[in-house]
ZANUKOL-322732 format. One line per field, with one value per residue: residue in one letter; x negated, y, z negated of N, C-alpha, C in turn. Coordinates in pm, 1 decimal, always signed. Layout:
<atoms>
rest = (A, ...)
n_xx = (X, ...)
n_yy = (Y, ...)
n_zz = (Z, ...)
ca_xx = (X, ...)
ca_yy = (Y, ...)
ca_zz = (Z, ...)
c_xx = (X, ...)
c_yy = (Y, ...)
c_zz = (Z, ...)
</atoms>
This chain:
<atoms>
rest = (M, Y, R, T, L, N, V, V, L, T, A, G, A, A, L, L, L, L, T, V, Q, P, G, L, A, Q, D, A, H, L, A, Q, A, V, T, H, A, Q, Q, A, A, A, H, G, G, M, G, H, A, S, V, L, V, E, H, A, N, Q, A, L, T, H, A, N, M, A, P, D, D, N, P, H, T, V, A, A, I, A, S, L, T, D, A, V, T, H, G, N, M, D, H, A, P, V, A, T, G, M, A, N, T, G, L, A, S, L, Q, V, A, V, H, V, H, Q, V, M, D, H, N, M, Q, A, V, T, H, G, D, M, G, H, A, P, V, L, V, T, H, A, E, V, A, L, T, H, A, R, A, A, A, E, I, S, D, S, P, H, I, V, M, A, I, E, A, L, E, S, A, I, L, H, G, G, M, G, H, A, E, V, A, T, E, S, A, K, T, A, Q, S, H, L, K, M)
n_xx = (+3253.5, +2990.7, +2862.8, +2972.2, +2971.5, +2692.6, +2618.2, +2782.4, +2624.2, +2349.4, +2408.2, +2478.9, +2235.6, +2105.8, +2218.0, +2110.9, +1874.7, +1842.1, +1935.1, +1767.1, +1529.7, +1462.2, +1437.1, +1188.3, +1050.4, +990.1, +879.9, +618.1, +540.5, +504.7, +281.6, +86.7, +54.1, -68.8, -307.4, -444.6, -435.8, -609.6, -905.1, -896.7, -980.5, -1195.5, -1403.1, -1376.7, -1529.9, -1749.4, -1850.6, -1781.1, -1574.1, -1494.1, -1378.9, -1224.8, -1004.3, -921.6, -805.0, -670.6, -494.3, -317.6, -259.6, -81.5, +86.4, +212.9, +347.0, +514.9, +705.3, +870.1, +1140.4, +1272.6, +1429.6, +1292.1, +1098.6, +810.1, +711.3, +745.1, +592.5, +304.7, +319.9, +224.9, +49.3, -163.8, -129.5, -216.3, -477.4, -595.0, -574.3, -825.3, -1016.6, -1054.3, -1171.0, -1427.1, -1418.2, -1529.1, -1451.3, -1279.4, -1079.8, -1112.5, -976.4, -730.1, -673.3, -673.1, -499.4, -235.3, -258.6, -211.1, +59.0, +149.0, +138.0, +305.2, +562.3, +571.5, +655.9, +885.5, +1045.2, +1089.7, +1177.0, +1392.7, +1575.3, +1627.2, +1817.1, +1980.5, +2127.0, +2166.2, +2355.7, +2609.2, +2595.4, +2737.3, +2971.9, +3081.0, +3173.9, +2989.6, +2770.0, +2543.0, +2380.5, +2375.2, +2205.6, +2012.6, +1836.3, +1782.9, +1670.7, +1408.2, +1409.1, +1351.6, +1063.1, +944.4, +978.3, +835.1, +589.0, +516.5, +586.5, +322.9, +141.2, +242.8, +354.4, +629.5, +884.6, +1125.0, +1143.1, +1074.5, +1312.9, +1494.6, +1380.2, +1519.9, +1763.8, +1797.9, +1733.0, +1937.4, +2163.6, +2038.4, +2152.4, +2344.4, +2457.1, +2380.3, +2576.0, +2785.0, +2922.4, +2982.1, +3081.3, +2986.0, +2751.4, +2701.3, +2744.1, +2506.1, +2307.7, +2387.8, +2336.2, +2073.1, +1942.1, +1982.4, +1833.0, +1590.4, +1579.7, +1485.8)
n_yy = (-2700.9, -2739.4, -2547.9, -2300.9, -2281.3, -2307.1, -2041.0, -1868.4, -1915.4, -1798.3, -1530.1, -1483.1, -1542.7, -1331.7, -1094.2, -1054.2, -1052.2, -754.3, -634.3, -639.4, -563.8, -310.8, -241.3, -355.6, -267.1, -5.6, -93.2, -215.3, +113.4, +218.3, +23.3, +39.8, +348.7, +353.7, +156.5, +349.9, +581.9, +539.2, +512.4, +724.7, +846.3, +696.2, +736.9, +1045.1, +1052.6, +1007.9, +1183.7, +1193.3, +1394.5, +1415.0, +1169.8, +1134.2, +1341.9, +1197.6, +914.5, +1009.5, +1157.6, +910.6, +780.5, +991.1, +993.0, +726.9, +766.4, +935.8, +816.8, +647.5, +636.8, +924.6, +970.2, +952.9, +1096.9, +1105.1, +981.2, +1217.5, +1390.8, +1281.8, +1301.1, +1558.3, +1639.7, +1501.8, +1573.6, +1845.2, +1763.7, +1689.4, +1975.3, +2068.7, +1883.4, +1916.6, +2202.2, +2117.6, +2084.9, +1838.6, +1730.8, +1873.8, +1790.6, +1534.8, +1483.1, +1578.3, +1369.1, +1157.0, +1236.5, +1204.7, +948.5, +858.8, +920.8, +757.4, +536.6, +521.4, +555.9, +312.8, +103.5, +288.7, +280.2, -2.7, -47.5, +135.0, +12.2, -268.1, -183.0, -87.8, -317.5, -451.7, -297.0, -290.6, -558.0, -561.3, -347.6, -591.8, -693.5, -892.1, -997.7, -1168.1, -1201.8, -879.5, -878.3, -964.2, -819.2, -625.3, -650.5, -690.4, -449.4, -305.5, -440.2, -271.9, -41.4, -21.2, -35.4, +194.5, +397.3, +302.5, +447.5, +688.0, +1006.4, +1063.3, +1214.5, +1130.8, +846.2, +748.9, +810.7, +634.6, +412.8, +349.8, +337.4, +71.3, -89.6, -68.0, -138.7, -410.0, -508.7, -447.3, -603.3, -863.7, -896.8, -966.8, -708.4, -599.3, -387.3, -161.3, -173.3, -144.6, +131.8, +192.8, +127.3, +277.1, +547.1, +503.1, +508.0, +745.2, +917.1, +798.4, +965.8, +1170.0)
n_zz = (+1638.5, +1460.6, +1629.1, +1628.4, +1321.1, +1345.1, +1462.8, +1273.6, +1032.1, +1126.6, +1202.0, +963.8, +763.7, +945.9, +896.4, +569.8, +654.5, +706.1, +531.8, +295.4, +397.0, +376.7, +134.8, +88.7, +285.2, +167.8, -70.3, +23.3, +177.6, -78.9, -235.0, -25.6, -36.7, -270.4, -272.4, -80.8, -203.7, -371.5, -250.1, -182.0, -407.3, -463.8, -285.5, -324.9, -577.2, -543.3, -358.8, -125.4, +97.9, +309.5, +388.6, +213.3, +229.9, +518.8, +364.5, +184.1, +327.5, +468.8, +285.6, +165.8, +441.4, +401.7, +157.4, +204.5, +355.9, +145.8, -61.4, -165.8, -388.1, -630.7, -841.5, -912.1, -734.0, -581.2, -703.0, -677.9, -392.7, -399.5, -503.8, -366.8, -162.0, -227.6, -263.6, -22.0, +83.3, -30.9, -13.5, +255.9, +235.7, +157.5, -157.9, -318.9, -589.2, -715.4, -493.5, -609.2, -866.4, -792.5, -630.0, -788.3, -943.2, -791.9, -763.2, -1002.0, -1039.0, -829.4, -919.3, -1111.5, -1022.1, -808.2, -1040.1, -1142.1, -906.8, -901.3, -1147.6, -1110.6, -857.4, -1022.6, -1242.6, -1117.2, -1010.6, -1222.8, -1320.6, -1089.1, -1138.6, -1431.0, -1377.1, -1262.3, -1469.0, -1575.6, -1776.5, -1842.8, -1615.3, -1582.2, -1814.3, -1732.2, -1487.1, -1633.7, -1848.8, -1662.6, -1552.1, -1748.0, -1858.8, -1696.0, -1677.8, -1917.9, -1855.2, -1668.7, -1862.2, -2025.6, -1825.3, -1748.6, -1946.6, -1941.3, -2082.6, -1959.7, -1863.0, -2109.4, -2235.0, -2044.9, -2116.7, -2349.6, -2314.0, -2116.5, -2349.1, -2497.0, -2307.9, -2250.2, -2546.7, -2566.9, -2333.4, -2385.9, -2622.6, -2466.1, -2458.0, -2150.1, -2070.9, -2216.4, -2190.3, -1933.7, -1882.2, -2050.0, -1922.4, -1664.3, -1752.7, -1845.1, -1563.4, -1490.1, -1601.1, -1461.2, -1232.6, -1305.3)
ca_xx = (+3257.2, +2890.7, +2818.8, +3031.7, +2894.7, +2562.3, +2652.9, +2781.7, +2519.9, +2260.2, +2474.0, +2452.1, +2082.7, +1996.3, +2288.6, +2064.0, +1729.8, +1859.1, +1994.5, +1648.7, +1434.8, +1442.3, +1354.3, +1059.4, +937.2, +987.2, +782.3, +556.6, +481.2, +406.2, +155.0, -29.8, -15.2, -194.4, -417.1, -490.4, -505.2, -721.4, -964.9, -970.7, -1069.8, -1341.8, -1497.6, -1405.2, -1594.5, -1935.4, -1864.5, -1698.7, -1462.5, -1397.1, -1352.1, -1091.4, -941.8, -909.3, -744.2, -540.7, -359.3, -301.8, -169.1, +76.5, +214.3, +313.4, +425.8, +657.9, +801.9, +953.0, +1255.4, +1275.5, +1460.3, +1179.8, +1007.8, +696.1, +629.0, +714.7, +456.0, +219.2, +315.5, +221.7, -107.3, -243.2, -169.9, -380.0, -655.0, -640.0, -647.7, -941.0, -1145.9, -1122.3, -1273.3, -1519.1, -1455.8, -1474.0, -1463.9, -1167.2, -1033.1, -1087.4, -906.7, -616.5, -632.5, -660.0, -334.1, -195.4, -272.1, -119.2, +212.2, +210.7, +164.4, +406.0, +652.6, +615.5, +715.2, +1028.2, +1095.2, +1137.9, +1326.1, +1588.1, +1616.3, +1673.7, +1840.0, +2135.4, +2120.5, +2216.2, +2480.9, +2646.6, +2659.4, +2796.3, +3062.0, +3214.4, +3176.2, +2892.6, +2733.1, +2424.9, +2309.1, +2306.6, +2098.7, +1862.0, +1790.2, +1801.4, +1531.9, +1308.4, +1387.0, +1244.4, +978.0, +854.2, +1012.1, +725.4, +428.2, +510.1, +547.3, +163.5, +66.5, +318.0, +397.8, +727.6, +1029.6, +1274.4, +1056.8, +1132.7, +1461.6, +1565.5, +1381.7, +1593.4, +1869.5, +1775.0, +1742.0, +2087.0, +2179.5, +2009.9, +2153.5, +2521.2, +2497.9, +2372.7, +2666.5, +2933.4, +3005.0, +2962.3, +3159.2, +2905.1, +2631.8, +2684.2, +2724.0, +2403.7, +2195.0, +2439.9, +2220.8, +1911.5, +1903.0, +2013.6, +1672.9, +1470.2, +1589.5, +1495.2)
ca_yy = (-2680.1, -2729.2, -2439.7, -2173.1, -2284.7, -2269.0, -1891.9, -1780.1, -1910.8, -1698.0, -1376.7, -1447.1, -1438.3, -1176.3, -983.3, -1060.6, -1000.4, -639.0, -540.1, -704.3, -546.8, -185.1, -203.7, -453.7, -184.7, +120.3, -147.1, -182.1, +185.3, +289.6, -0.3, +155.6, +487.4, +334.7, +155.6, +474.0, +715.3, +451.0, +486.5, +872.0, +904.5, +630.7, +826.5, +1123.2, +1010.9, +981.2, +1327.2, +1166.9, +1483.7, +1430.7, +1037.6, +1083.1, +1342.9, +1052.7, +828.5, +1097.1, +1175.5, +805.2, +772.0, +1116.0, +881.8, +611.1, +796.6, +1000.9, +653.2, +598.1, +697.7, +1079.1, +961.9, +931.3, +1205.4, +1047.1, +994.4, +1339.8, +1486.8, +1251.4, +1381.6, +1754.1, +1650.1, +1464.2, +1696.6, +1924.6, +1694.9, +1697.3, +2073.0, +2089.7, +1822.4, +2003.2, +2311.2, +1997.5, +2087.2, +1687.4, +1719.5, +1938.0, +1703.5, +1396.7, +1547.2, +1545.8, +1243.4, +1079.4, +1274.4, +1179.7, +798.9, +828.5, +906.3, +683.6, +388.2, +490.3, +551.6, +122.3, +94.9, +355.6, +254.0, -150.0, -11.0, +138.4, -102.8, -394.4, -134.5, -77.6, -454.5, -428.8, -181.9, -355.2, -684.7, -492.8, -334.1, -666.3, -798.9, -1026.1, -942.0, -1198.7, -1116.2, -739.7, -849.6, -1050.2, -726.7, -479.8, -714.9, -660.6, -288.8, -288.4, -481.4, -217.1, +56.8, +21.7, -33.3, +323.3, +486.5, +374.4, +566.0, +824.2, +1078.2, +1117.6, +1176.0, +1051.7, +705.2, +659.1, +793.1, +492.7, +279.6, +311.8, +316.0, -37.1, -161.2, -88.4, -237.6, -581.6, -532.3, -456.9, -737.3, -974.1, -928.4, -929.8, -604.1, -546.3, -230.7, -42.4, -184.0, -58.5, +246.6, +231.5, +128.9, +428.9, +617.3, +531.9, +520.6, +922.7, +930.5, +804.2, +1054.2, +1314.4)
ca_zz = (+1491.1, +1441.2, +1728.5, +1521.9, +1195.5, +1330.6, +1492.2, +1118.4, +979.3, +1228.0, +1163.1, +795.9, +801.9, +990.7, +800.0, +464.4, +662.5, +733.6, +357.3, +194.9, +470.8, +389.5, -12.4, +114.8, +366.9, +99.6, -137.0, +87.9, +162.2, -196.3, -221.8, +83.2, -71.4, -372.8, -192.8, +11.1, -257.2, -466.9, -189.6, -154.9, -554.9, -502.0, -190.5, -390.6, -659.2, -419.5, -297.3, +54.8, +120.1, +462.5, +353.4, +62.0, +316.2, +572.1, +261.3, +116.0, +447.2, +505.1, +149.3, +228.3, +544.1, +349.8, +44.4, +263.9, +391.1, +42.5, -103.9, -199.7, -529.2, -760.3, -882.0, -923.3, -531.6, -480.2, -785.9, -598.7, -262.0, -413.7, -530.7, -282.8, -51.4, -293.6, -233.7, +107.2, +114.1, -138.7, +33.4, +342.2, +212.2, +100.3, -283.9, -332.3, -696.6, -727.8, -460.8, -645.4, -944.8, -727.4, -578.4, -907.4, -1000.8, -696.4, -779.6, -1113.9, -987.5, -723.5, -985.2, -1205.5, -870.1, -807.9, -1133.2, -1105.3, -801.9, -983.5, -1247.5, -1027.5, -776.6, -1126.7, -1259.7, -996.5, -986.7, -1348.1, -1292.3, -1017.2, -1180.8, -1524.6, -1313.5, -1248.1, -1603.1, -1534.4, -1893.8, -1863.7, -1502.1, -1589.7, -1909.4, -1622.6, -1448.3, -1711.0, -1869.7, -1550.8, -1534.0, -1875.1, -1779.0, -1507.6, -1754.6, -2013.4, -1789.7, -1620.2, -1952.6, -2032.4, -1726.9, -1764.3, -2089.7, -1877.8, -2176.5, -1948.5, -1882.7, -2262.6, -2282.2, -1981.1, -2225.6, -2456.0, -2267.3, -2128.9, -2464.4, -2538.2, -2229.6, -2296.1, -2677.9, -2535.3, -2280.5, -2486.7, -2709.9, -2419.4, -2385.9, -2029.3, -2003.7, -2293.2, -2132.6, -1758.8, -1902.1, -2120.0, -1788.8, -1571.8, -1848.0, -1773.9, -1396.5, -1440.5, -1653.3, -1406.1, -1185.2, -1357.4)
c_xx = (+3102.3, +2828.8, +2845.8, +2973.9, +2717.1, +2554.1, +2695.7, +2703.7, +2403.9, +2279.4, +2422.7, +2327.0, +2054.5, +2063.9, +2201.2, +1916.5, +1739.4, +1895.6, +1878.5, +1579.0, +1404.1, +1394.4, +1230.8, +975.9, +889.1, +900.7, +619.1, +416.9, +401.5, +297.7, +76.7, -66.2, -104.0, -274.5, -523.0, -537.3, -600.5, -868.0, -1009.1, -1017.5, -1194.6, -1434.4, -1491.6, -1490.3, -1768.4, -1932.2, -1802.3, -1608.9, -1389.7, -1344.3, -1214.7, -1026.7, -862.9, -750.3, -608.1, -408.6, -292.9, -230.7, -26.1, +161.8, +249.6, +400.2, +537.8, +783.0, +859.7, +1039.9, +1209.1, +1308.2, +1387.6, +1039.7, +863.5, +650.3, +627.5, +617.5, +348.1, +230.6, +199.3, +47.3, -186.5, -281.1, -245.8, -513.8, -688.7, -680.9, -771.3, -1069.5, -1153.6, -1173.8, -1417.7, -1587.7, -1436.9, -1442.7, -1336.1, -1078.1, -1001.3, -1010.1, -776.2, -588.2, -631.6, -535.8, -247.5, -161.1, -199.3, +25.7, +246.2, +207.0, +252.2, +534.5, +662.0, +669.5, +858.1, +1064.9, +1166.0, +1203.5, +1458.0, +1624.8, +1722.0, +1769.0, +1971.6, +2201.7, +2260.8, +2355.4, +2597.7, +2729.6, +2779.4, +2972.0, +3143.1, +3215.5, +3038.6, +2743.9, +2573.6, +2341.4, +2306.6, +2203.1, +1975.4, +1770.8, +1750.5, +1641.8, +1374.8, +1294.7, +1274.5, +1122.0, +888.1, +903.7, +843.1, +572.9, +408.8, +471.4, +344.4, +53.7, +119.6, +363.6, +523.1, +833.4, +1101.9, +1237.3, +1130.1, +1301.8, +1570.6, +1548.0, +1459.1, +1775.3, +1920.9, +1785.1, +1883.0, +2154.4, +2161.9, +2088.1, +2328.7, +2582.3, +2508.0, +2464.8, +2752.1, +2977.9, +2957.6, +2969.3, +3041.0, +2819.3, +2548.3, +2662.2, +2581.9, +2342.6, +2270.4, +2333.0, +2076.4, +1868.5, +1947.3, +1876.1, +1584.1, +1481.4, +1523.3, +1303.1)
c_yy = (-2627.5, -2605.9, -2287.5, -2201.0, -2220.6, -2084.0, -1811.3, -1784.0, -1813.9, -1564.9, -1387.4, -1378.3, -1352.6, -1042.9, -952.9, -1017.5, -801.1, -535.1, -567.5, -627.9, -375.4, -155.9, -311.7, -346.3, -44.1, +85.6, -149.4, -35.4, +253.4, +205.9, +27.6, +256.2, +442.0, +314.8, +290.8, +593.3, +625.8, +466.7, +634.3, +888.2, +833.5, +740.3, +974.1, +1175.9, +1023.2, +1149.4, +1325.3, +1258.1, +1429.5, +1282.9, +1037.1, +1206.4, +1207.6, +939.5, +896.7, +1124.2, +1045.1, +787.3, +835.4, +1015.1, +800.0, +654.1, +864.0, +949.0, +622.9, +666.8, +807.6, +1102.1, +973.8, +1035.3, +1225.0, +1024.9, +1119.3, +1456.5, +1425.4, +1291.6, +1539.5, +1736.3, +1563.7, +1542.6, +1866.1, +1891.0, +1712.5, +1835.0, +2111.7, +2012.0, +1869.2, +2118.8, +2239.1, +2079.2, +1921.0, +1684.1, +1750.1, +1822.6, +1586.6, +1365.1, +1528.3, +1452.6, +1143.7, +1079.9, +1179.7, +997.6, +783.4, +816.1, +847.5, +518.2, +394.7, +507.6, +398.9, +124.2, +142.3, +288.7, +73.3, -152.1, +28.2, +58.6, -215.5, -320.9, -136.4, -171.5, -491.2, -362.2, -264.6, -496.2, -663.7, -444.6, -459.8, -791.4, -899.8, -967.5, -1002.4, -1212.4, -939.5, -748.8, -898.7, -950.3, -637.5, -531.3, -699.6, -506.3, -229.5, -287.9, -316.5, -51.3, +127.5, +32.2, +91.4, +429.3, +443.8, +412.7, +693.9, +884.9, +1118.5, +1109.6, +1122.7, +909.0, +626.5, +655.0, +662.8, +395.9, +216.2, +273.7, +170.1, -110.0, -166.7, -140.0, -358.4, -597.1, -575.8, -560.5, -867.4, -1021.7, -979.9, -840.5, -588.9, -414.1, -127.8, -74.8, -182.9, +72.9, +333.7, +242.4, +274.7, +495.3, +631.2, +521.6, +718.3, +988.6, +933.2, +878.1, +1145.0, +1338.4)
c_zz = (+1457.3, +1521.9, +1627.6, +1354.6, +1213.6, +1367.4, +1342.5, +1036.8, +1014.2, +1185.2, +999.8, +693.8, +874.5, +938.4, +646.3, +492.6, +670.0, +594.1, +296.5, +285.7, +412.4, +228.3, +12.0, +230.1, +267.0, -12.6, -72.4, +139.5, +30.0, -207.8, -133.9, +30.4, -161.2, -341.7, -148.0, -109.3, -399.7, -418.8, -184.4, -299.3, -573.0, -441.8, -234.9, -480.2, -653.5, -299.1, -136.2, +72.6, +244.5, +421.8, +258.4, +165.2, +423.5, +485.5, +228.4, +223.0, +461.3, +373.5, +164.6, +344.2, +477.7, +228.0, +105.8, +338.4, +299.3, +16.6, -206.9, -360.7, -589.3, -768.1, -855.8, -784.1, -496.3, -569.7, -693.5, -419.8, -309.2, -418.7, -480.6, -155.2, -39.9, -273.6, -107.3, +136.2, +29.7, -77.4, +170.7, +360.5, +166.2, -77.4, -318.3, -529.0, -731.2, -639.8, -525.6, -750.4, -888.3, -696.1, -713.2, -1019.4, -974.8, -735.4, -895.3, -1079.3, -913.0, -832.1, -1063.0, -1064.5, -842.9, -955.3, -1153.7, -1050.1, -848.4, -1053.8, -1203.3, -969.2, -898.4, -1157.4, -1209.2, -991.9, -1127.4, -1348.5, -1178.8, -1073.0, -1321.5, -1452.6, -1308.2, -1315.9, -1654.3, -1633.9, -1903.2, -1759.5, -1510.2, -1690.3, -1805.0, -1578.6, -1536.9, -1802.0, -1788.2, -1548.0, -1684.7, -1894.3, -1733.0, -1654.0, -1810.3, -1946.1, -1743.3, -1715.3, -2006.5, -1936.2, -1768.2, -1874.9, -2044.5, -2002.0, -2113.0, -1913.1, -2031.2, -2279.5, -2157.8, -2046.8, -2281.2, -2449.5, -2219.5, -2223.3, -2489.9, -2438.3, -2268.2, -2440.3, -2597.4, -2451.9, -2343.6, -2576.0, -2607.6, -2392.3, -2298.0, -1980.7, -2057.3, -2224.4, -1986.1, -1832.8, -1942.2, -1961.5, -1662.3, -1619.3, -1803.4, -1652.6, -1379.5, -1535.6, -1575.9, -1273.8, -1150.2, -1366.3)
</atoms>
């Protein structure tokens, strides 16, 4: 009996790790992309175009491994690609500007990724009628959405914030169905 229980627990733990690991890897790739974009911008500011290119390429490698459903990651990839192009032409000031733009987009992407993850948890629990758990995830999502709004002037982030506030309000009143629809609206804005 203990052997069967041990096998079941081991299999359950392995399954949990397999389901959590992709999300953690995506977070790690975005974090590494931010770190390398910071280095690219710093070295570009010192006129080191070749070092900027090295770090921008590393940032691109990690950004390309992150989910492509985040428009801010896509924007960062475009800016970093331009930074590499200009860095290769020894245009350090232009490349630095593009690296800084890419960095800002990556920083927003990190927050938007967290918003999307927690908001999906809110939707999942809302669909099950768990309004208090929906509220908990929506509150974490809202914190990250507000942090993203401090960096980005995207109107879609603002609309996502409004929808998350509505989800929290309605979820707090126990209206799981209305709160879930608000969370779904927030998710649709985050992908724009």
